[in-house]
C-alpha positions in Angstrom: 0.0 0.2 0.1 2.3 2.7 0.6 4.1 1.9 -2.6 1.2 2.9 -4.2 1.2 5.9 -2.4 4.6 6.5 -3.1 4.3 5.9 -7.2 1.7 8.0 -7.2 3.4 10.9 -5.6 6.2 10.7 -7.9 4.0 10.3 -10.4 2.1 13.6 -9.6 5.6 15.3 -9.2 6.3 14.3 -12.8 3.0 15.4 -13.7 3.7 19.1 -12.4 6.8 19.1 -14.0 5.2 19.0 -17.6 2.6 21.1 -16.5 5.0 24.2 -15.4 6.8 23.0 -18.9 4.1 23.7 -20.7 2.8 26.8 -19.8 6.7 27.9 -20.4 6.5 26.3 -23.5 3.1 29.0 -24.2 4.7 32.1 -22.5 7.8 32.0 -25.2 5.5 31.3 -28.0 2.2 34.2 -27.2 5.7 35.9 -26.5 8.0 34.7 -28.9 8.7 38.3 -30.5 10.3 39.3 -27.4 12.1 36.3 -27.3 12.8 35.5 -31.0 16.0 37.8 -30.5 18.0 35.2 -27.9 20.1 31.7 -28.9 18.4 28.6 -28.8 20.9 27.6 -26.1 20.4 30.8 -23.7 16.3 29.6 -24.3 16.9 25.9 -23.9 19.2 26.8 -20.9 16.5 29.1 -19.2 14.1 25.4 -19.4 16.6 23.7 -17.4 17.5 26.1 -15.3 13.2 26.3 -14.6 13.5 22.8 -12.9 14.6 24.1 -9.6 11.9 26.5 -8.5 8.8 24.5 -10.5 10.5 21.5 -7.9 9.6 23.7 -5.4 6.6 24.5 -6.4 5.3 20.9 -7.0 6.5 19.8 -3.7 4.2 22.7 -2.5 0.8 21.5 -4.2 2.0 18.1 -3.4 2.2 18.5 0.5 -2.1 17.8 1.0 -1.4 14.8 -0.8 1.4 13.6 1.0 -0.8 14.3 4.3 -4.6 12.8 3.1 -1.8 9.5 1.9 -0.5 9.5 5.2 -3.9 9.1 6.6 -5.3 6.9 4.0 -2.9 4.3 4.9 -4.4 3.7 8.0 -7.8 3.5 7.1 -9.4 0.1 5.3 -11.9 2.6 2.7 -10.9 5.1 0.5 -12.1 8.4 1.8 -8.5 10.2 0.2 -8.5 9.5 -3.1 -11.8 11.8 -5.0 -10.0 14.5 -2.6 -7.5 14.8 -4.2 -8.2 14.5 -7.7 -10.2 17.6 -7.0 -7.9 19.5 -4.9 -5.1 18.8 -8.2 -7.6 20.3 -10.6 -8.1 23.3 -8.6 -4.5 24.1 -8.0 -4.6 23.4 -11.8 -7.5 25.9 -12.3 -5.2 29.0 -10.1 -2.1 28.3 -11.6 -3.9 28.0 -15.0 -5.0 31.2 -14.6 -2.5 33.1 -13.4 -0.4 31.5 -16.4 -3.1 32.6 -19.0 -3.1 36.2 -16.7 0.5 36.2 -17.3 0.6 35.9 -21.4 -0.8 39.0 -22.0 0.6 41.4 -19.1 4.5 40.7 -19.5 3.6 42.1 -22.4 2.0 46.0 -21.0 4.1 45.7 -17.8 7.7 44.1 -18.8 7.2 41.6 -16.2 5.6 38.6 -14.6 3.0 39.0 -12.3 3.5 40.3 -8.8 1.3 41.4 -6.2 0.3 43.9 -7.8 -2.3 42.7 -9.4 -4.9 42.9 -6.8 -4.4 46.4 -7.3 -5.7 46.7 -10.6 -8.5 43.1 -9.8 -10.0 45.8 -7.5 -11.8 47.1 -11.1 -12.9 44.8 -12.4 -14.8 46.4 -14.7 -11.7 48.6 -15.6 -9.3 45.5 -16.3 -11.9 44.5 -18.9 -11.8 47.5 -20.5 -8.4 47.5 -21.9 -8.4 44.5 -23.1 -8.9 44.2 -26.4 -12.1 41.1 -27.0 -9.4 38.6 -29.4 -7.0 39.4 -26.9 -9.2 38.0 -24.1 -11.1 34.8 -25.5 -6.9 33.6 -26.9 -6.1 33.7 -23.3 -9.8 32.8 -22.0 -9.0 30.0 -25.1 -6.0 28.9 -23.5 -6.8 28.4 -19.8 -9.9 26.2 -20.3 -7.4 24.2 -23.0 -4.8 23.7 -20.2 -7.0 22.7 -17.5 -9.1 20.5 -19.9 -6.1 19.0 -21.2 -4.3 18.7 -17.3 -6.8 17.0 -15.9 -7.5 14.6 -18.6 -3.7 13.7 -18.1 -4.2 13.7 -14.7 -6.4 11.3 -14.8 -4.9 9.1 -17.3 -1.9 8.6 -15.9 -2.1 10.0 -12.2 -5.2 9.3 -10.8 -5.0 5.8 -8.8 -8.0 5.3 -7.0 -7.7 2.6 -3.8 -9.9 -1.0 -4.5 -11.6 -1.7 -0.9 -10.3 -5.2 -1.5 -6.5 -3.9 -1.6 -6.6 -1.5 1.4 -4.4 -3.6 4.0 -3.4 -1.1 6.7 0.4 -1.9 7.4 1.2 1.4 9.9 5.0 0.4 10.6 6.2 0.4 6.5 3.7 3.2 6.2 5.2 5.5 9.0 8.7 4.8 7.5 7.5 5.1 3.7 6.0 8.7 4.4 8.5 9.9 6.9 11.2 9.6 3.7 8.6 11.0 1.0 8.3 13.9 4.2 11.4 14.7 4.0 12.3 14.7 0.1 8.9 16.9 -0.2 10.2 19.8 2.5 13.7 19.3 0.6 12.2 19.8 -2.7 10.5 23.0 -1.0 13.7 25.1 0.2 15.6 23.3 -2.7 17.8 21.0 -0.8 19.9 21.6 2.2 21.7 24.1 1.5 21.6 27.3 4.3 19.5 29.6 2.4 16.5 28.6 0.8 15.9 28.6 -2.9 15.5 32.3 -4.6 14.9 33.3 -8.4 18.8 34.0 -8.2 18.8 30.5 -8.4 17.4 30.1 -12.0 18.7 33.4 -13.1 21.4 33.1 -15.3 21.3 35.6 -18.1 22.9 38.9 -19.0 18.5 39.7 -20.5 15.7 39.6 -17.9 13.8 38.4 -20.3 15.3 35.1 -20.5 15.7 35.2 -16.3 12.4 36.2 -15.9 11.5 33.2 -18.4 12.8 30.5 -16.2 10.5 31.4 -12.8 7.7 29.9 -12.1 5.0 31.9 -12.1 3.1 30.5 -9.9 5.6 30.7 -7.4 6.6 34.1 -8.1 3.3 35.3 -7.3 3.5 33.7 -4.2 6.7 34.5 -3.3 6.0 38.6 -4.1 2.9 38.9 -2.0 4.7 36.5 0.8 7.5 39.2 0.2 5.5 42.5 0.4 3.2 40.9 3.3 7.0 40.7 5.9 8.2 44.2 4.8 5.4 46.4 5.0 6.5 48.0 8.5 10.1 47.0 7.8 12.5 48.3 5.1 14.7 45.3 3.3 17.0 47.2 1.9 19.2 47.8 5.0 22.3 48.5 3.0 23.6 51.2 5.3 23.1 52.4 9.1 19.6 55.0 8.2 21.5 57.8 9.1 24.6 57.2 6.9 22.0 56.6 4.1 20.3 60.3 4.9 23.7 61.7 5.3 24.8 59.8 1.3 21.2 60.6 -0.2 21.6 64.9 1.8 25.1 65.1 -0.5 23.9 64.1 -3.2 20.8 66.9 -3.6 23.0 69.4 -1.9 23.3 72.7 -4.5 26.0 75.1 -3.1 24.0 78.7 -3.3 20.9 79.8 -5.9 21.9 80.5 -9.2 18.4 79.1 -11.1 18.4 80.4 -15.1 14.6 81.5 -15.1 12.7 81.0 -18.7 9.7 82.4 -18.2 8.6 86.1 -18.6 6.7 85.4 -15.6 6.4 84.3 -12.4 2.3 83.7 -12.1 1.6 81.7 -15.5 -1.1 79.9 -16.3 -0.1 76.1 -16.3 -1.4 73.5 -18.5 0.1 69.9 -17.6 -0.2 67.7 -20.4 0.8 63.9 -19.0 0.5 62.0 -22.2 0.1 58.3 -21.4 3.1 55.8 -22.8 4.9 58.9 -24.3 8.2 56.5 -24.6 11.4 58.4 -26.3 11.3 56.5 -29.8 7.8 57.4 -30.7 9.6 61.0 -30.7 12.0 61.7 -33.5 13.8 64.5 -32.0 14.9 62.7 -28.9 16.4 59.7 -31.0 12.9 58.0 -31.7 11.1 56.6 -35.2 10.4 59.2 -37.7 7.0 60.1 -38.4 5.0 59.2 -35.2 4.4 62.1 -33.4 5.9 65.3 -36.6 3.8 67.7 -34.5 5.5 67.1 -31.2 9.0 67.3 -33.1 7.6 70.5 -35.1 7.1 72.2 -30.8 10.8 71.1 -29.9 11.6 73.6 -32.1 9.3 76.3 -30.6 10.5 75.4 -27.0 12.4 74.6 -24.2 13.2 70.3 -24.6 14.6 68.4 -21.6 16.1 65.3 -24.1 17.4 63.6 -20.7 14.6 63.1 -18.4 13.9 59.3 -17.3 10.1 58.4 -15.9 10.6 56.8 -12.3 8.9 54.2 -12.8 6.3 52.1 -14.9 2.9 52.7 -13.8 0.7 55.7 -14.1 0.0 55.6 -10.8 3.5 56.0 -9.7 4.5 58.6 -12.5 1.6 60.6 -11.2 4.0 60.7 -7.8 6.7 61.7 -9.0 5.1 65.0 -11.0 3.2 66.2 -8.9 5.1 65.4 -5.7 8.4 65.0 -5.9 8.3 61.4 -4.8 10.5 58.5 -6.4 8.9 55.2 -7.5 8.9 52.6 -4.7 10.1 48.5 -5.4 7.2 46.4 -4.2 4.3 48.9 -3.9 2.9 52.0 -4.6 2.6 55.1 -2.5 -0.6 56.5 -5.2 -2.6 53.7 -4.5 -2.9 54.0 -0.6 -4.9 57.5 0.3 -3.6 57.7 4.7 -0.1 57.4 2.6 -0.4 60.0 -0.4 -2.6 62.5 1.1 1.1 62.8 3.6 2.9 63.7 0.5 3.6 67.1 -0.6 2.2 68.7 -3.3 2.8 70.7 -6.2 -1.0 72.2 -6.0 -0.4 73.6 -2.3 1.9 76.2 -3.1 0.0 77.5 -6.2 -3.3 77.4 -4.5 -1.9 79.8 -1.7 -1.1 82.1 -4.5 -4.9 81.9 -5.9 -4.3 78.9 -8.7 -7.5 76.4 -9.2 -6.4 73.3 -10.3 -8.4 71.1 -12.3 -7.5 67.5 -13.2 -9.3 66.2 -17.5 -9.2 62.6 -18.3 -11.1 60.6 -20.5 -11.4 57.0 -19.2 -11.7 55.9 -15.1 -9.6 57.0 -13.0 -10.3 54.3 -10.3 -8.0 52.4 -12.2 -4.8 52.3 -10.0 -6.6 54.3 -7.1 -5.2 57.9 -9.2 -8.6 59.9 -8.6 -8.2 59.1 -5.0 -4.5 59.9 -5.0 -5.5 63.2 -6.6 -8.5 64.3 -4.5 -5.4 63.4 -1.3 -2.7 66.0 -2.6 -5.9 68.6 -2.9 -6.8 68.9 -6.5 -9.9 70.9 -6.7 -11.9 69.9 -10.5 -11.6 66.5 -11.7 -13.6 65.5 -14.6 -13.3 61.7 -16.2 -15.3 59.2 -17.9 -18.4 60.2 -16.1 -18.4 63.5 -17.2 -18.5 62.7 -20.7 -21.4 61.8 -23.4 -22.5 58.9 -24.3 -22.0 59.7 -28.0 -18.2 61.4 -27.1 -17.5 57.4 -25.6 -16.2 55.9 -28.0 -13.4 53.8 -27.0 -14.0 50.8 -25.0 -11.6 53.1 -22.2 -14.4 56.2 -22.4 -14.2 59.3 -24.1 -10.8 59.4 -27.1 -8.6 62.4 -26.8 -10.3 64.4 -29.4 -13.1 64.8 -26.9 -10.8 65.0 -24.1 -9.2 68.8 -25.8 -12.6 69.5 -26.6 -14.1 69.3 -23.5 -11.3 71.0 -21.6 -11.0 74.4 -24.0 -14.9 74.4 -23.7 -14.2 73.9 -19.5 -10.9 76.6 -19.9 -13.4 79.4 -21.0 -14.9 79.7 -17.9 -11.6 79.6 -15.5 -11.0 82.0 -13.6 -6.7 83.5 -14.1 -3.9 82.0 -12.9 -5.1 78.1 -13.5 -3.3 75.2 -13.1 -4.8 72.7 -16.1 -3.4 68.7 -15.9 -4.7 67.4 -19.3 -3.9 62.7 -19.0 -4.5 61.3 -22.5 -5.2 58.0 -22.7 -5.4 57.1 -26.4 -1.9 55.4 -26.1 -3.3 53.2 -24.0 -4.6 49.4 -24.7 -6.8 48.6 -26.9 -5.9 50.8 -29.1 -9.2 51.7 -30.7 -8.8 55.5 -31.3 -10.3 56.7 -34.9 -7.0 56.9 -36.5 -5.8 52.7 -37.8 -3.6 53.5 -40.7 -1.5 56.9 -40.8 1.0 54.5 -39.4 2.0 51.4 -41.7 3.6 48.7 -39.2 4.5 44.8 -39.9 4.3 43.1 -36.4 2.5 40.2 -34.4 -1.2 41.7 -33.7 -1.2 39.8 -30.7 1.2 42.5 -30.2 -0.6 45.2 -31.9 3.3 47.8 -32.2 0.8 49.5 -35.0 -2.7 50.1 -32.6 0.4 51.6 -30.5 2.1 53.9 -32.9 -0.8 55.2 -34.1 -2.5 56.0 -31.5 0.4 58.2 -30.5 0.4 60.3 -33.7 -3.5 60.0 -33.6 -3.1 61.4 -29.5 -0.2 63.6 -31.0 -2.6 65.5 -33.5 -4.7 66.4 -30.7 -2.3 67.6 -29.0 -1.2 70.3 -32.0 -5.0 70.9 -32.6 -5.5 72.1 -29.3 -2.5 74.0 -28.9 -3.7 75.9 -31.6 -7.5 76.9 -31.0 -5.5 77.3 -27.5 -4.4 80.3 -29.1 -7.8 82.3 -29.6 -8.4 82.2 -25.7 -8.3 85.5 -24.1 -5.9 83.2 -20.9 -3.5 81.6 -23.5 -0.9 84.8 -24.1 0.1 84.0 -19.9 0.3 80.8 -20.1 2.9 78.0 -20.3 2.5 74.2 -21.9 4.5 71.4 -19.7 4.2 68.4 -22.0 5.8 64.9 -20.5 5.3 61.0 -20.4 3.1 59.6 -17.1 5.8 56.6 -18.3 7.5 54.9 -20.7 6.2 52.0 -22.9 7.2 48.9 -24.7 8.2 50.1 -28.2 9.6 48.0 -31.5 13.2 49.0 -30.8 11.7 46.6 -27.5 14.4 47.9 -25.1 15.5 45.2 -22.0 12.9 46.3 -19.1 16.2 47.9 -16.5 18.4 49.7 -19.4 18.3 53.4 -19.2 16.7 53.9 -22.8 13.9 51.8 -21.9 12.4 54.6 -19.3 13.5 57.7 -21.8 10.1 60.1 -22.4 10.3 63.9 -23.4 9.6 66.5 -21.4 8.8 70.1 -23.2 8.5 73.5 -22.1 5.9 75.5 -24.3 3.9 78.5 -24.8 4.0 82.5 -25.0 5.4 82.8 -21.6 8.7 80.7 -22.6 11.4 83.4 -23.3 11.8 84.0 -26.7 16.5 83.4 -26.0 15.0 79.4 -24.9 13.0 79.1 -27.7 14.9 76.0 -29.8 17.0 75.4 -26.8 17.8 71.9 -25.3 18.5 71.2 -21.5 21.3 67.9 -21.8 21.6 67.4 -18.1 20.2 64.1 -16.8 16.9 64.2 -14.9 13.7 62.6 -13.7 9.7 63.4 -13.2 10.6 63.7 -9.7 12.6 66.9 -10.7 9.0 68.4 -12.3 8.0 70.3 -9.0 11.7 71.7 -7.9 11.6 73.4 -11.5 7.8 74.6 -12.4 8.2 76.3 -8.6 11.8 77.7 -9.1 10.2 79.5 -11.9 7.7 81.1 -10.2 10.3 81.9 -7.2 7.9 79.7 -5.3 8.6 77.4 -1.9 10.3 74.1 -3.3 12.0 72.6 -0.4 8.6 70.4 0.7 9.7 68.5 -2.2 13.3 67.4 -0.8 13.0 64.7 -3.5 13.1 66.8 -6.8 15.5 69.2 -8.1 15.6 72.4 -10.2 16.9 71.2 -13.2 18.0 75.1 -14.1 20.4 75.5 -11.6 23.5 74.7 -13.2 25.2 73.7 -9.6 22.2 70.8 -9.2 23.6 67.8 -9.9 22.4 65.6 -12.8 20.5 62.5 -12.5 18.2 59.9 -12.2 16.8 57.1 -10.3 13.7 54.5 -12.0 13.1 51.0 -9.7 11.8 47.5 -11.5 9.8 45.3 -9.9 13.3 43.4 -9.5 16.0 47.0 -9.3 16.6 49.7 -10.3 18.4 52.6 -12.3 21.1 55.2 -11.6 22.1 57.4 -14.3 24.9 59.8 -13.3 26.1 61.3 -16.9 24.9 61.2 -19.8 27.4 58.4 -21.4 27.5 56.2 -17.4 24.4 54.7 -15.9 24.0 51.6 -13.9 21.8 48.9 -13.1 21.1 46.9 -9.7 19.3 44.1 -9.8 18.1 43.5 -5.7 16.6 40.6 -6.3 20.2 38.2 -6.8 22.6 41.2 -5.9 24.1 42.0 -9.1 25.1 45.1 -10.9 25.4 45.8 -14.5 28.1 48.8 -14.7 28.2 51.1 -17.9 30.5 53.7 -19.2 32.3 53.5 -15.9 35.6 51.7 -17.9 38.4 50.9 -15.3 37.0 54.1 -13.2 36.7 51.5 -9.9 36.3 54.3 -7.7 33.1 56.4 -9.9 31.6 52.8 -9.7 31.6 51.8 -5.9 30.4 55.5 -5.6 27.7 55.4 -8.0 26.4 52.0 -6.4 27.0 53.7 -3.1 24.6 56.8 -4.2 22.0 54.3 -5.5 21.8 51.5 -2.4 21.0 54.6 -0.2 18.8 56.4 -1.9 16.1 53.1 -2.5 16.6 52.2 1.3 15.7 56.5 2.3 12.9 56.2 -0.3 11.4 53.3 0.9 11.7 54.3 4.4 10.1 57.3 4.1 7.1 55.3 2.4 7.2 52.5 5.2 7.4 56.3 7.5 4.4 57.9 6.0 
């Protein structure tokens, strides 16, 4: 009897390894355009390395069948076989759902599912809106196919109900057999007898992040993400230095000797129109080294404005970008402060000093702001007037997300007619967000995998570009126009046809343009080459208006030549640190590895840069915890 159960456990283990390998194959083929540039040897190695985490996850799955098997060996009747079958079915369904959900989101998030998925599942209707029907149907079919095929294989090759006449309890033999199996299962869970339990770094082997992610078990990854975040909610996981030492390092990075900021505004009380462009990666901007012809009107405006061509997005999500732009607060690994109103309300807000000067504030968006908890964040920082999807007519809501950008800007112009000056008016576009169902579909011809829909993204950018240009030209007829500065930048970057690795600086480079009649003539057509980050918006703008920016301790005035140029950005797996135009580093916290670029043989500079980056990450996360 024990031999039969041991045999079934071994078959169950092999079954789960086969399931995980199949999951990985499905993932690979679904995202093959991401992986086709890597060698077959490297991809094969990913499958080999994956066995470590796959074994750990399979061992977790086998704990309940192991326990039921132990119990059954002391019983005369079969009480557990059906339970084990349906329990396996539940696990198979959960695992398949995680893998299926990861297929399209990997393209959007540039990474595997993490605990953050639960922030978005709080708004299931919005998730459905941004998911194209074709992808939703495909993913659903893959999900059902994995479940049905998995259950069929399990029933045929693994499932082995006990025949009543064969049941003969053998307590001693059963105890020995299952003690051995329990030991093997525990070792499988922790990855062996080594001091440290198995970690993601055990399957990481490549310099290419996407290849390493292929080797990571999806279910193990999301469980690990949830457990790690729960564990560190009140404890800083980045204890590189003593807290005071880390603060001193960061303080030195932001230190400015004297005040020699250059003013580029004609007035210190202009109207401010803040245009936040959804997913506007630099690869859309020819003048920033991007693809030609995608945003020709923005390129034209660059020649008429002051352009910051080395600005980097703080993170990868819109809600994180909002916290950086409005509060000058860097994005955090593992979590998002803007999604937690109790913390977000403690952030400084660029609106407060403007309100004190008599400014009114507004925010226009054509979709739902509950997604990512952006609306709650805006309210927590004092946004006075918010217009979103609910404020548009059904005739205007021609997108699955709500109102397209042309209707958004039409509404903005109508509202701005009634604004008392001065004001700060924020406009958040959305037509460059999937499902890319904007009216213009063929302005840009692009051959790509239809699942990727890069053509849709590029045409969305072309369409938004035309809407922005039409808006600013119509604004010229408004009585408030002559006293206005337009600030245009992205909320975050986006996967482009160049398919950058997710951690390299090029994947985070975004545009920022100051444009309009309030800009001094001598600055029109000029560029600022200083390395900068989204978090620098508050100090730079408030500095131009001669307003106090001291509450924004993570923001620097880019127009002060004595300010050190640098940028920080984070991802789920690490951070990037750029301290000059030709020198940067990527630190992967999950495997404690560093990639240096442009330092040559200057080991002292490498050490100094890494020290700054670690202290920065540690101090940012500690402040997040303290809020």
